[in-house]
PAMAR-35043 format. One record per residue: x, y, z of N, C-alpha, C in turn; residue in one letter. Coordinates in steps of 0.02 Angstrom, whole numbers, plus 50000, padded with zeros to 5 digits. Atoms other than C-alpha are relative to their C-alpha. Layout:
<nodes>
XYZXYZXYZa
...
</nodes>
This chain:
<nodes>
499834994350040544995610258987500654998649961m
499375001650035546765604258944499894994849947l
500155005150050546055589158853499715003249938k
500304996550057545025600658742500535003849960g
499464996450034546565611258704500444995149962f
499585005150032547595595658665499654997349937r
500375002550058546225589158549500005005249943d
499994994750050546165606058461500675000449965f
499334999450029548045606858436500174994049957v
499835006150036548145588958374499554998849939m
500415000750060546805591358242500445000749938k
499604999950061547465588858067500095007049971g
499964993350029547085606758013500545004250033n
499514995949964548155614858148500704997649986v
499345002750013549625603158121500205001549928v
499854998550070549515605257932500185007449991d
499864992950005549465624057951500695001750029l
499354998849969550975623958067500574997849954a
499505002550046551965613457944500055004749939v
500004995450058551455625057800500355006550017a
499684993749980552025640457897500764999150003v
499295001349994553725632757935500314999149931v
499745001050068553985626957755499975006549961i
500064993650035553365643757690500565004850021g
499464995749976554635652957799500674997849970a
499375002650029556045641657738500035001549926a
500014998650072555505643757557500085007549987f
499924992850005555395662557583500745001950003g
499284998649995557225662557634500354998149934a
499705002150064557665653057474499855005149945v
500194995150051556695665257364500365006650012v
499644993849985557445680357453500734999549982n
499305000950018559185673357430500095000149924s
499974999950073558855670357245499955007249975l
500104993250023558235688157224500595004450018v
499474995649976559575696757329500694998249973e
499325002250017561085686257277500104998249927n
499935001950070560715681557097499685005249954v
500364995750047559385692157014500175007450006l
499844992949991559745709257091500715001749975m
499344998550030561615708157049499995000049924p
500064999850073561125703956870499695006549977l
500314993650017559995719256865500515005650009i
499494994849988561405729656940500525000049943a
499525000450055562575723356803499715003049936a
500314997450061561325728156668499855007550004l
500234993149994560715744856736500465004450042f
499534996149960562175750356845499845000250074g
500205000149930561185749157007499374995950007s
500615003849987559915737357080499545003850048a
500374996149952559315750757198499825006749968n
500234993950032558265764957129499785005350051f
500244995749946558025773757297500145007449988d
499834993050010558905789757244499725002849934s
500294998050064557995790257077499375004150012f
500594995749999556705804157054499815002250071a
500134997249935556865812157224499765007249990l
500304993450010555715827457224499855003050068v
500164996649938555555840157362499485005449986t
500534995150006553945850057378499875002950069i
500104996649936553825862757519500384996650057d
499595003149949555225853957613499834992750014g
500195007049991554415836757597500294996049942v
499695004350051555375823157505499484995049974d
500425005050032554365812857382500474995349964i
499495004850021555365797157348499694994949952k
500265004650050554745789357187500464993949991f
499525005350009556335779057179499924994450050g
500115005149949555965769957342499414995649980v
500585003850025554265765057272500204995649941f
499785003850058555085759657109500414993950020l
499615005749976556325748657203499544994650029t
500485004849971554895740457301499614996549946a
500385003050055553925737757140500414995049961l
499565004650036555405729857050500134993850042v
499895005949956555755718657201499394995550001n
500615004050000553935713157204499944995949935f
500065003550065553935708857018500514994349996v
499485005350003555565699157035499814994250045i
500195005449954554955689357187499414996249971v
500585003350029553285685657102500204995649941a
499765004050057554175679756944500394993950024a
499615005749974555375668957045499544994650028a
500475004949972553945660657138499614996649943i
500375003050056552975658056976500424994849964y
499595004550040554425650256882500314994450042f
499715005349958555105640357032499484995450030m
500515004149967553455633957102499424998349954v
500625001150037551935636256992500114996049937v
499885003550063552645630856824500214992750012v
499835007049988553525615156892499434995850029p
500565003849971552005610156996499474998549948m
500485001350054550825612156848500254994549954n
499705005150044552015601656743499974993250033h
500025006449964552135588156877499284997350004m
500715002249995550235587656899499764997549932i
500205002250067549975586356710500304993249984a
499675006550013551245572056698499674994550041r
500325005049957550445562956846499314998249973r
500675001350026548705565056773500034996149935n
499925003750063549295558856602500184992750015a
499795006849982550125543756684499424996150029k
500575003349970548545539756782499394999849955l
500564999850047547415543056633499455004650021g
500504995249977546525557356718499985005849950i
500084994550046545825569856595499755006150038k
500254994049967545505587856641499265000549989e
500724999450004543695590256681499815007049979q
500274993450017542715604156602499635002650060e
500364997349943541995615956730499264998549994p
500725001549999540225611556781499615006249980a
500424994550022538915622256697499415000750047v
500564998649956537635630356810499364998249962d
500625002050034535925622656770499595005949975p
500384994150022535145639956759500295002949935q
499684997550061536415645456630499864995449942i
500155004950053536145629456532499295000949975e
500704999150019534255632256533499915006549960l
500054993750036534435650456479500314999449930l
499685001150065535605644956338499534996249954t
500485003850040534315632256278499435004549976e
500554995550018532945645456281500235004949946i
499734995350050534045657856186500074996549932r
499915003650063534475644756055499344998449967d
500655001550028532655639856035499685006349971a
500294993850025532125658056014500355002449937l
499644997750060533485661855886499894995349942t
500135004850054533055646055787499305000849972a
500694999050021531215651255773499985004549939r
500064995750059530715658355603499725006850021p
500244993349984530425677055607499295001049977t
500684998350020528705684455596499484995950036g
500475004249965527905671555711499675003650059g
500294996549943527615683555856499805007049980l
500224993050013526605699655844499715002850062h
</nodes>
């Protein structure tokens, strides 16, 4: 039983996943630091506050509806998503394109489903037929 567990844990997928989780947590700390220590202070300098929690507080029948808290969460999400996009996605796409150009690898066109290709041929053949042939 222990041998089976050891074999499971030592499989490449489990080890790769564990490494990805650890790196993801470390990268999350970097992104959070960028957002909290750089971007949010810039927003605070531009708008007077980086926290919109007290914005649009509405009370209906003694219940507080906090639109500002939602707005703060939404702004934080957009900032984090933009930071990840510009710090990870754009540089990785650029590096992959440079590597592919260096290796002479061209981007492949997506494979066309044979059924779609056949239907396209049929459509083209029908539209090329002179009118008046079918009654």
